[in-house]
C-alpha positions as CSV (number, residue, x, y, z in Angstrom):
1,M,-3.2,3.3,-100.4
2,S,-0.4,1.3,-102.1
3,N,-3.0,-1.0,-103.6
4,E,-5.0,1.9,-104.9
5,N,-1.9,3.4,-106.5
6,A,-0.9,0.1,-108.1
7,V,-4.4,-0.3,-109.6
8,S,-4.5,3.3,-110.8
9,Q,-1.1,2.8,-112.4
10,T,-2.2,-0.4,-114.1
11,N,-5.3,1.2,-115.4
12,A,-3.4,4.3,-116.5
13,A,-0.8,2.1,-118.3
14,A,-3.6,0.2,-120.1
15,A,-5.2,3.5,-121.2
16,A,-1.9,4.9,-122.4
17,D,-1.4,1.7,-124.5
18,G,-4.8,2.2,-126.0
19,Q,-6.0,-0.9,-124.2
20,S,-9.2,-1.3,-122.2
21,A,-8.8,-2.0,-118.5
22,T,-9.5,-5.6,-117.5
23,P,-12.6,-6.5,-115.5
24,E,-10.4,-7.5,-112.6
25,A,-8.6,-4.1,-112.6
26,I,-12.0,-2.3,-112.7
27,V,-13.2,-4.4,-109.7
28,E,-10.1,-3.5,-107.8
29,T,-10.5,0.2,-108.6
30,L,-14.2,0.1,-107.5
31,R,-13.3,-1.6,-104.2
32,A,-10.6,1.0,-103.6
33,L,-13.0,3.8,-104.4
34,R,-15.7,2.3,-102.2
35,E,-13.3,2.7,-99.2
36,Q,-13.2,6.4,-99.9
37,I,-17.0,6.9,-99.8
38,P,-18.0,8.3,-96.4
39,E,-20.7,6.3,-94.6
40,Y,-20.7,3.6,-97.3
41,V,-23.0,0.8,-96.1
42,Q,-24.9,-2.2,-97.4
43,L,-28.4,-2.6,-96.0
44,A,-30.7,-5.6,-95.8
45,P,-33.6,-5.1,-98.1
46,A,-36.0,-4.9,-95.2
47,D,-33.9,-2.2,-93.5
48,A,-33.7,-0.2,-96.8
49,R,-37.5,-0.4,-97.3
50,S,-38.2,0.7,-93.7
51,S,-35.9,3.7,-94.1
52,Q,-37.4,4.8,-97.5
53,P,-40.5,6.7,-96.3
54,I,-38.7,9.0,-93.9
55,A,-35.7,9.4,-96.1
56,N,-37.9,10.5,-98.9
57,L,-39.8,13.3,-97.1
58,H,-40.5,16.3,-99.4
59,P,-37.4,18.6,-99.4
60,D,-39.6,21.6,-98.6
61,F,-40.9,19.8,-95.5
62,A,-37.3,19.1,-94.4
63,Q,-36.2,22.7,-95.0
64,A,-39.2,24.0,-93.0
65,A,-38.2,21.6,-90.2
66,I,-34.6,22.9,-90.2
67,N,-36.0,26.4,-90.0
68,A,-38.2,25.5,-87.1
69,I,-35.1,23.9,-85.3
70,G,-33.3,27.2,-85.8
71,A,-36.2,29.3,-84.6
72,S,-36.6,27.4,-81.3
73,P,-33.9,26.4,-78.8
74,L,-36.4,23.9,-77.3
75,V,-37.0,22.2,-80.7
76,Q,-33.3,22.1,-81.2
77,A,-32.7,20.5,-77.8
78,V,-35.4,17.8,-78.5
79,V,-34.0,17.1,-82.0
80,G,-30.4,17.1,-80.7
81,Q,-28.9,18.7,-83.8
82,T,-28.2,22.2,-85.0
83,P,-29.9,23.7,-88.0
84,E,-26.4,24.2,-89.5
85,A,-25.6,20.5,-89.2
86,L,-28.9,19.5,-90.7
87,Q,-28.5,22.0,-93.5
88,Q,-25.0,20.5,-94.2
89,E,-26.6,17.0,-94.2
90,A,-29.2,18.2,-96.8
91,E,-26.5,19.7,-99.0
92,S,-24.3,16.6,-98.7
93,A,-27.2,14.4,-99.7
94,A,-27.9,16.5,-102.7
95,R,-24.3,16.4,-103.8
96,W,-24.0,12.6,-103.3
97,S,-27.2,12.1,-105.3
98,K,-25.2,13.2,-108.4
99,V,-22.7,10.4,-107.6
100,E,-25.6,8.0,-107.2
101,D,-27.0,9.0,-110.6
102,E,-23.7,8.6,-112.3
103,L,-23.1,5.2,-110.8
104,L,-26.5,4.0,-111.9
105,A,-25.8,5.2,-115.4
106,M,-22.5,3.4,-115.4
107,L,-24.1,0.2,-114.1
108,K,-26.6,0.3,-116.9
109,G,-23.8,0.8,-119.4
110,V,-21.8,-2.1,-118.1
111,S,-25.0,-4.3,-117.9
112,Y,-25.9,-3.4,-121.5
113,A,-22.3,-4.1,-122.7
114,N,-22.4,-7.5,-121.1
115,L,-25.8,-8.1,-122.6
116,M,-24.4,-7.5,-126.0
117,R,-21.4,-9.8,-125.3
118,R,-23.8,-12.6,-124.3
119,N,-26.0,-11.8,-127.3
120,R,-23.0,-12.2,-129.7
121,L,-22.1,-15.5,-128.0
122,G,-25.7,-16.7,-128.2
123,E,-25.9,-15.8,-131.9
124,A,-22.6,-17.7,-132.6
125,A,-23.8,-20.7,-130.6
126,L,-27.2,-20.8,-132.4
127,T,-25.4,-20.6,-135.8
128,A,-23.0,-23.4,-134.8
129,Y,-26.0,-25.5,-133.7
130,A,-27.9,-24.9,-137.0
131,V,-24.7,-25.7,-139.1
132,S,-23.9,-28.7,-137.0
133,K,-27.5,-30.1,-137.4
134,K,-27.0,-29.9,-141.2
135,L,-23.5,-31.3,-141.2
136,V,-24.2,-34.4,-139.1
137,R,-26.3,-35.7,-141.9
138,S,-23.1,-36.6,-143.6
139,P,-20.9,-39.4,-142.1
140,A,-17.8,-37.2,-142.7
141,H,-19.0,-35.0,-139.8
142,A,-19.9,-37.7,-137.3
143,A,-17.5,-36.2,-134.8
144,L,-20.1,-33.4,-134.3
145,L,-22.7,-35.9,-133.1
146,P,-21.8,-35.8,-129.3
147,H,-21.5,-32.0,-129.4
148,L,-24.9,-31.7,-131.2
149,A,-26.4,-34.0,-128.6
150,L,-25.1,-31.8,-125.7
151,M,-26.5,-28.7,-127.5
152,R,-29.9,-30.3,-128.0
153,K,-30.0,-31.3,-124.3
154,A,-29.1,-27.8,-123.1
155,N,-31.2,-25.9,-125.7
156,R,-33.9,-23.8,-124.0
157,L,-35.1,-22.1,-127.2
158,G,-38.0,-23.6,-129.0
159,R,-39.0,-26.0,-126.3
160,K,-42.4,-25.6,-124.7
161,S,-42.7,-26.7,-121.1
162,Q,-44.8,-29.7,-120.6
163,P,-48.0,-28.7,-118.8
164,T,-48.8,-30.9,-115.8
165,P,-52.0,-32.7,-116.1
166,P,-54.7,-31.6,-113.7
167,A,-55.2,-33.8,-110.7
168,P,-58.4,-35.9,-110.9
169,V,-61.3,-34.4,-109.0
170,S,-63.3,-36.9,-107.0
171,A,-67.0,-36.4,-106.7
172,P,-68.2,-35.4,-103.2
173,G,-69.4,-38.4,-101.2
174,V,-67.7,-41.0,-103.4
């Protein structure tokens, strides 16, 4: 709890000063928040895929099943859960889906913000490359030659991959 309070105070202080929180502070806040989420779990992709079909049953089907459990003590005994507990599970899942939607929206926003940061960096780098290519024509700017060589080597734009020549086909019986 003390770590959560320290992170919250740091973020609150940054907000009060009109500053944005740092990425590191946001990560700490998210980790502290993660500990508060009931039943938080990470699943292997195969486990998540195998749970999907049953987890995504039609809500009307699930509600009819809850009603059947309430209507028959024998069905309730076989299922091993009360209709009230299952109704609470359905309501809880619906409420947590709002959190899921909000987190997905936040992830998209953070991803797009980072995309724009990388785009600005890329535009500046391409401009520096273009200017450097013109400047190295003059001996006064020879100091840019090694930097230009590194940029040329690392440049992925404008290069076509070399197709591999097809393997020779030998004629049958030869």
